[in-house]
N, C-alpha and C positions, 0 to 999 in steps of 0.2 A: 489724681493719678500719681502713683508713687514714682519717685526718681529711680531710673534704672541703675543697677549695680554692675560694676565691671571689676576685673582683677586689678590688683596693684601692679606697678611696673615690675617686670622681670629683672633679676640680677643677671649677669652674664652667664654664670654657671646654670641658673635655672633655665635660661633660654636654650642653652646647649642640650640640657637634659630633656626639655620638652620637644625640641626638634628631633632628638634621638628617639623619643617615644613615638613619633609618627611612623617609625620603621619597626615598631614592636610587633611581635606575633601575637601578643596578648590584646584581645579586642577591648578589654576594660581600659588598659593604659592608653591605647590608641584613641579611644573615644574621649577620654579625659583630656588628652593633649590637644585634640581638635577643639574641644570646648574652650580650653585656656587660650589658645591662639586666636580663636574667633572673638573671644571677649576682649583680648588685647587690641584687636583691630577695631573695636568699638561697636561690635554687633550686639544687639539686645538679646536677652535670654530667650524670648519667644521665637525670634528669628533663628537663633542657633538650634533650638530644640526642633523646629520644623525642618531645618536642613539635615540634621543628624538623625531624625526619626526617634527622638526621645521626648520625655515630658519636660516642660518648662521648669518644674521644681527640681528635676535632676540637675539641670544646668545651674540653677541658683545654688543648689547644695555644693556643686563643684567649685563655683566662684567663691562662695563663703568659706569653704574648706581651704582653698588656696590662700585666700586673704588671711586666714587665721593660722594655718599650719604649714604653708608653703608646699613643697613637692610631696609631702606626706599624703596629699590628696590622690596621688597616683597609685598608692598601695591599696589594694583591695582589702577592706576590713570585713569583719564578721557581719553577716546579715541577721544574726540572732538579735532579738529585742534586748535592749539594755536592762529591762526589768520585766519579769514575767508577772502578770497579774494573777493573783490567786483568787478564786471565787469563794473559797471557804476560809474565813479568818480562823484564828486559833480557837476561839470559843465555839465557832460553828463546827470545827473539826471534832471537838469533844462531843458535841451534840450529835454529830453524824455517827460517831462510834456508838453512842447510846441508842440512836435510832436503829442501827443495824442489828442490835441485840434484841430488838423487839420484832414481832411479826407484822408484816404489812397489813394484816387484817385489823390490827389495832388502829390503823389510820384509815379504815374504811375501804381498803383495797380488796378485790375479789380473789386474791391469791395468797398463798402463805410463803412463797419464795420471792426473794428480792431479785430484781434485775437492775442493771445500771440505770436504765431509763426510768424505772419505777423509783429508785432512790433519788434521782434528780427531781422527779415530779413531787415526791413527798417532801424533799428538802425545801423546795420552793414553797409548797403549801404550808410547811411548818415555820417558814421565815428564816431558815438557815442561810438561804441565798436571796439576793435582791431580785434576781430574775431566774427564769428557767435555764438551767445549765445543760451542757452536753454530757453524754456518757463519758467522754474522755476527761472532762473536768472532774467527774466523780472518781474516775480511776486514778487521776493524779492526786486527788485529795486523800484517797486510801493509801497511795504510795507514800505521801507525807506522814501518814500514820504508821508507816512501815508494816502495812497489812496487805496481803495478797487478796485480790477480789474473790478468788475461788474459796478462800478460807472464810471471808466475810459473809458469803452467801449462806453459810451453814452455822452462823452464830446463834440463830434463833433457838431459844430453849422454851420448854413447855412450862406453864405455871403449875402443872401437876406436881405435888410434893413427891410422888413416887417416880418421877420422870427418869432420874439418874439410875435408879434401881432397874426400872423396865428397860432402859437403854442398854445397860450392861448385861442384862439377861438375854436381850435380843441379839447382842453381838456374840455371846458365848455359845 
């Protein structure tokens, strides 16, 4: 069994600010102050979590944060991940762009138009991604390529040598 962790002793200024935080209208600050005071009383993280209706890891994070950074733990930080994981590495992005310039029929698909779901499936089958990714992952990868999805849908060109001529005649 691991040794329980508690907060370091308060300075006088910290104690005043934590006591003032108990009267805060911000629920985040209030909860954190309650955690700090309970830890100071010697209550364990699991007991504090149960009393306050939060997860034990939340209590441990607050205690660790206070021990490391002091009262900065009372300021609400960003909930955004520190690092976004990209499913398409740089080489896979280039291969994705090449893939979109080809017809889905080249990959054994029954349609000639790309959909985000189909791109995700073919990318996985071709080994561009380690696992099947979501439509949104494909959209983000295209954004990294500075390409709009609606434009990418129509990148397919015909192998017919007269294709451009026929296309310009059809438009005119």
